[in-house]
N, C-alpha and C positions, 0 to 999 in steps of 0.2 A: 344441740344436746339430744341425747338419745340413750336408749338401752340396747344392749347388744347380746347376741347369743349364737352359739354353734350347736347344731343338731347333729350329733355324731352317730352315724348309722352304718350299716353294712352287715355282711354275713357273719354268722357265729364263727368265732375263732380268728377273725380278721384283725384283732388287736385294738378294739375300740377303747377299752378301759386303759390299756397301756398308753394309747394315744392321749387320752384325757389327762393322765397323770404326768406324762412327759411335757405336754403343753403347759400344765399348771406349774411344774418345776421350772421350766424355762421362763415363764412369766415372773415367777418369784425371783429368779436370778437377776432379771433385768428391771426389777422394781415395779412390775405391773401386778394388779390384783385381779384374779379370776376366781369364780366359784363353780365347782363341779357338782352337778345334780345327777343323782341316780334315778333313771326311769325304768330299770329292769327289775321286775318283781321277783325274779328268780335269783338275783345276786345274793351272795352270802359273805363276801369279804371285799375290802377295798384297800388299795394302796394310797389313796388320796383322801383328804378330809371331805366328807359329804356335806354340802350346803343344806340340801334337803333331799328326802328320800321317798320314792313312790311306795316303798314297803310300809311306810306309816299309814298309807291309805289301804293297800291291799298287797298280799303276798301270795306267790304261787303255791307255796306249801299249804297254806290255809285253804285256798280254793280247791286244790286237788283233793284234800281231805273232806271238805264239806260238800263239794259238788260231785265227788267221785269222777273226776276228769283226769285224763292223762296229761303229760307235760305240755304238749302242743295245744290241746284244747283248753287246758287251764290257763296258759299264757294269753291266749286270745280272749278268754273271759276277763282276765285281769285288765287287759288293755281296753276292752269295751267298757269296763267299770271306770277306768281312768277317763275315757272319753265322756262318760256321763257326769263326771265329777269335776270337769275343768273349771267351771265357774266357782265352785265351792272350794275344793282342795287347792287346786293350782292358783286360783285367784288370791286365796289367803296367803299362800307361801310367797307369791310374787310381791306382796305388799311390803316385804322387808327390803326390796331392792329398788333403788331410785335411779336418777339420771347418771349416765356413764357407768353403770354396773355392767359386768360382762359375765354371762353364764355359759357353761359348757354342759350340755345335756348328754349323758352317757346312756345310750338306748339299747334295747334288746337286740338279739341277733337273728330273729326270724324275718327273712327278707320279704315275706308276704305282707308284713306290716307297712312296708314302704312302697309296695307295688299296687295292691288292690284293696286292702283293708283301709277303712276310712279314718282310723284313730289318729294317725299322725298328720293327715291333712287337716283334721279338726283341730289338733294341737297347734299346728302352724298357724291356722287362721285365727285361733284365739290369741296367740302371742302377737300377731300382727295388729289385731284390733287393740291390744293393750299397749301398743307403741314400741314393740321390740323390733330391732333390725336383725334379721336372721340369715344364716347361711347353713346349707347342708354340707356336711363333711362325710363323704362316702369312702370308707376304708375297705381296701381289698389286699389280701396277702400277696406280696410280690412273687411268691412261688407260682402264682397263676400265670405269670407271663412266660414261664418256661414251656407252656403247652398252649398252642394257638387256640385249640378248642375251648379250654378253660378260660382263656383270656377273652374270647368272644362272648362266652356265657356271662362272665363277670361284667363285661362292658354293657351287654344288653340289660343286665340287672340294674346297673347304674343309670342307664337311660330311662328305664321304667320308673325308678325313684325320682328322677328329674322331672318327668312328665307328671307324676302323681303329686309331688310337693310344690312344684313351681317356685323354687327358691334359687338364689345364687348358689352355685354348686361347685364344690372342689372335690375331685377324686384323688385319693391319696393311696399310693402303694406303700404299705407298711412292711416292717421287718427287713428293710434293706440292709440294716446293720448286721444282719445274720449272713449276708452273702459275702462271697469272696470278691476281690477287686475285679477279676475277670467277668464274673456274673453281673456285678454292678454296672460295668461298662456296657454289657449287652442289653441293659434295661432301656437305653436311650431310644432305641427304635420303637419301643412300645409306649413311650410317654405321649407322643402324638401319632397315633396309628395311621398308617397309609393303606388305603383300601386294596389296591392290587396286590401288595405284598401279603396282606392278611389272607386274601383269597387263595393265593398260591400256597401258603403254608397250610391252609385248611385242606386244599386238594391233596396234599401229601398224606393226610391222615383220614381221608374219607374215600369212598368208592366213587367212580366216575358219575354215577347217577345223581350225586349230590353237588356236583360242581356248579350247576346253575344256581342252586340255593346258596352255595358259598359266596358266589359273586354278588347275589342280591343282598345278603346280610352285610357283606363288607361295604357295598355301595350305600346301604342305609346309614351305616356309621359315618362314612365319608361325606355323604351329601348333607347330613344334618350338622356335621362338624361340631357335635356336642360333647364328644367323649375325648378327653385328654386327661393325662395323669401327671401327678407330681410325686417324685420319689422322696420318701422320708427316712432318713438315716439318723437314728437316735444317738449314735456315737459322734455325730457332727452337729454342734450347736448352730452352725450357720445353716444347715439343712432344716433344722427345726424352725429357726427364725424365718427362713424363706417361705415355708409352708404357712406359718402364722401370718406373715405379711400378705400373702395372697388372700387368705380368708378375711383379714382385716380390711383389705381393699374392697372385697366384694360386698361387705356390709357397711363400708364407709366409716369404720372406726378410726378415730383420731382426726377426722377432717375438721371437726369443730375447734379442736386445739390449734390446728394449722391456721384456721381463719382468725382465731384470737391473736396468734402470734403476728400474722400479717397485719391485722388491724392495729396492733400495738406499735409495730414498726412504722406503719404509715403515719400514725399519730405523732410519733417522735420526730419523724422527718418533717412533718408539717409544722412542727413547733420550732424548727431551727430557722434562724434569720439568715436569709440568703443575701 
């Protein structure tokens, strides 16, 4: 038995909230219950029912007004306030969820929150101590793959989040449903990037003086073998199901049910006279 959660992170505009809503709808269709939590203090509208909301604790609008901060500074203040309130606010909210509950946390889009600011590492550590099985879902707009330079930058951002959070990690290329069939087919070479090919593509877009750096960056990705992507097409229920299955596997969701079924089967077999 356990409690399960996805931490949906990634750059602004990468489709985190859309991902959360589509996964929720897919789960509803197949008879599963998930609860979506808003962790963005700047959010103002939702397409999904919100299980609980960080804006009940702190809002960006209030912080900007009271502290005379800009949007970025205000958001960082909000998240630091959340970090200080984990035991009180988050602990109280989580009391409503017991064994086998499944939460999806819709997070803000400032990438520094997942690379070097401590709030989400503290958030992850708190949930682990509370008995939650967690996976990070890093969303990145599939338009990035059309430009090798942007793709490398997005991949390095994903690696940074992986190192910072130390969680099972699934990188998702979003908005694939907006691509034509020809462009969808071209995505395959980026799902599991190959170092020499990436270096060659980078060489085409940079001056000769950067080629050594290009090879070093590509080799870093290749040697660590940490960055791979799964394409998510919202027009295809099978694609949504495949992504969810990968995440479920990473957090071992459903394994207890499988064990119960196997135990039941073995009990029935053991009771049969041979």
